[in-house]
C-alpha positions, -999 to 999 in steps of 0.1 A, spaced: 35 -3 -170 59 3 -142 67 -18 -111 65 -1 -77 77 -12 -43 53 1 -15 66 0 21 49 9 53 68 37 69 55 35 105 33 14 126 -4 22 124 -34 6 143 -70 15 134 -103 -4 132 -88 -36 146 -62 -37 118 -25 -33 124 1 -21 98 37 -29 108 67 -8 97 85 -26 69 56 -45 54 61 -44 16 42 -52 -15 51 -50 -52 25 -34 -76 25 -32 -113 6 -2 -125 1 21 -155 -3 50 -131 26 72 -118 13 70 -82 -8 38 -75 -14 49 -39 -35 79 -48 -47 71 -83 -78 50 -89 -86 50 -52 -55 29 -45 -73 -2 -56 -41 -19 -69 -23 -13 -36 -52 -24 -15 -55 -56 -35 -18 -63 -31 -20 -59 7 -51 -82 8 -33 -109 -13 0 -108 7 -11 -101 42 -49 -106 43 -55 -71 56 -79 -44 43 -56 -13 43 -86 9 33 -104 -1 64 -73 7 84 -72 42 67 -35 35 60 -38 40 22 -20 73 22 15 86 16 17 94 53 20 57 61 33 43 27 65 49 9 65 45 -29 96 36 -50 96 29 -87 116 -2 -94 113 -3 -132 
C-alpha cells in the first residue's frame, strides 16, 4: 500500500459543487493511480470525509483537476 497526496490544481464549479485550488486529501491505496483506478472510489470517499463534497457529482475526479503525488 502506498500513501498519495491529491491536490486540486484549479478552481472548478459544476452541479452546485465548488472545488477550490489547493484542496488536498491523503489516500492510502494499493493502486498506482487511485484517481483513475476502481472508479476513483478512494479519492471520492476522502473528499467526502474531509470536505463533505461529492467530487464525482462535480465531475472533478480527473487528472485535469487533480494532481497526484506519491508520498510513500
